[in-house]
C-alpha positions as CSV (number, residue, x, y, z in Angstrom):
1,X,7.9,10.3,17.1
2,X,8.8,6.9,18.5
3,X,12.4,6.1,19.5
4,X,13.7,2.6,20.1
5,X,16.6,2.6,22.5
6,X,18.4,-0.7,22.0
7,X,21.0,0.3,24.6
8,X,18.3,-0.3,27.3
9,X,18.0,-4.0,26.4
10,X,20.2,-6.2,28.4
11,X,21.9,-9.1,26.6
12,X,22.2,-11.1,29.9
13,X,19.7,-14.0,29.7
14,X,20.9,-16.1,32.7
15,X,23.5,-16.2,35.5
16,X,25.4,-18.9,37.3
17,X,27.7,-19.0,40.3
18,X,31.1,-20.8,40.4
19,X,33.6,-20.6,43.2
20,X,31.8,-17.6,44.7
21,X,31.8,-15.6,41.4
22,X,28.6,-14.8,39.5
23,X,28.9,-15.0,35.7
24,X,26.4,-13.6,33.1
25,X,25.3,-15.8,30.3
26,X,24.7,-13.5,27.4
27,X,22.9,-13.7,24.0
28,X,25.3,-14.2,21.2
29,X,26.0,-11.2,18.9
30,X,25.4,-11.5,15.2
31,X,29.2,-11.6,14.6
32,X,29.5,-14.3,17.3
33,X,26.7,-16.3,15.7
34,X,28.4,-16.2,12.3
35,X,31.7,-17.2,13.8
36,X,30.1,-20.0,15.8
37,X,28.2,-21.3,12.8
38,X,31.3,-21.2,10.6
39,X,33.3,-23.0,13.3
40,X,30.6,-25.7,13.7
41,X,30.5,-26.3,9.9
42,X,34.3,-26.6,9.9
43,X,34.1,-29.0,12.8
44,X,31.5,-31.1,11.1
45,X,33.7,-31.3,8.0
46,X,36.7,-32.4,10.0
47,X,34.6,-35.0,11.8
48,X,33.2,-36.4,8.5
49,X,36.8,-36.6,7.2
50,X,37.9,-38.4,10.4
51,X,40.2,-35.5,11.4
52,X,38.3,-34.3,14.5
53,X,40.2,-35.2,17.7
54,X,38.8,-35.2,21.2
55,X,40.9,-32.2,22.0
56,X,39.4,-30.3,19.0
57,X,35.9,-31.1,20.3
58,X,36.7,-29.9,23.8
59,X,38.3,-26.7,22.5
60,X,35.2,-26.0,20.3
61,X,33.0,-26.4,23.4
62,X,35.3,-24.0,25.4
63,X,35.1,-21.4,22.6
64,X,31.3,-21.7,22.4
65,X,31.0,-21.2,26.2
66,X,33.3,-18.2,26.1
67,X,31.2,-16.5,23.4
68,X,28.2,-16.7,25.8
69,X,30.1,-16.0,29.0
70,X,32.4,-13.2,28.1
71,X,33.9,-12.8,31.6
72,X,35.0,-16.4,32.0
73,X,38.6,-17.3,31.6
74,X,40.3,-20.4,30.2
75,X,41.7,-21.0,33.7
76,X,38.2,-20.9,35.2
77,X,36.8,-23.3,32.6
78,X,39.8,-25.5,33.0
79,X,39.2,-25.8,36.7
80,X,35.7,-27.1,36.3
81,X,34.9,-30.8,36.4
82,X,33.4,-32.5,33.4
83,X,30.1,-32.9,35.3
84,X,30.1,-29.1,36.1
85,X,30.8,-28.3,32.4
86,X,28.0,-30.6,31.2
87,X,25.6,-29.1,33.7
88,X,26.6,-25.6,32.6
89,X,26.1,-26.5,28.9
90,X,22.7,-28.0,29.7
91,X,21.8,-24.8,31.6
92,X,22.9,-22.7,28.7
93,X,21.1,-24.7,26.1
94,X,17.9,-25.5,27.9
95,X,17.8,-23.9,31.3
96,X,16.8,-27.2,32.7
97,X,19.2,-29.0,35.0
98,X,18.8,-32.6,36.1
99,X,17.2,-32.5,39.5
100,X,19.4,-35.4,40.7
101,X,22.5,-33.2,40.1
102,X,21.1,-30.4,42.2
103,X,20.2,-32.7,45.0
104,X,23.6,-34.3,44.9
105,X,25.3,-30.9,45.0
106,X,23.2,-29.8,48.0
107,X,24.0,-33.1,49.8
108,X,27.8,-32.5,49.2
109,X,27.5,-28.9,50.4
110,X,25.7,-30.0,53.6
111,X,28.2,-32.8,54.2
112,X,31.0,-30.2,54.2
113,X,29.3,-28.1,57.0
């Protein structure tokens, strides 16, 4: 008899570090996917009707990030620069980060030493 133990499968697909803390980026659950898809359709309808504000857009990004990074708080996200958030979103979506951004971050870190 074969037994499949899904509990042994980790849903952590990537990790990143911010202010000395390491955060897990997780696969989205089925319920999370349904909620995210529904929210995206609602946002698209609001945008088509001209009812989407910049704040609505940013809040939707924050909610999407929090679905994939369960341990992150609104306060932590709120403390990130827009460049850091964009880089994080790129990392989540593709895993590829612009090499120029990495080099600039290294140069900034070296300058502080």
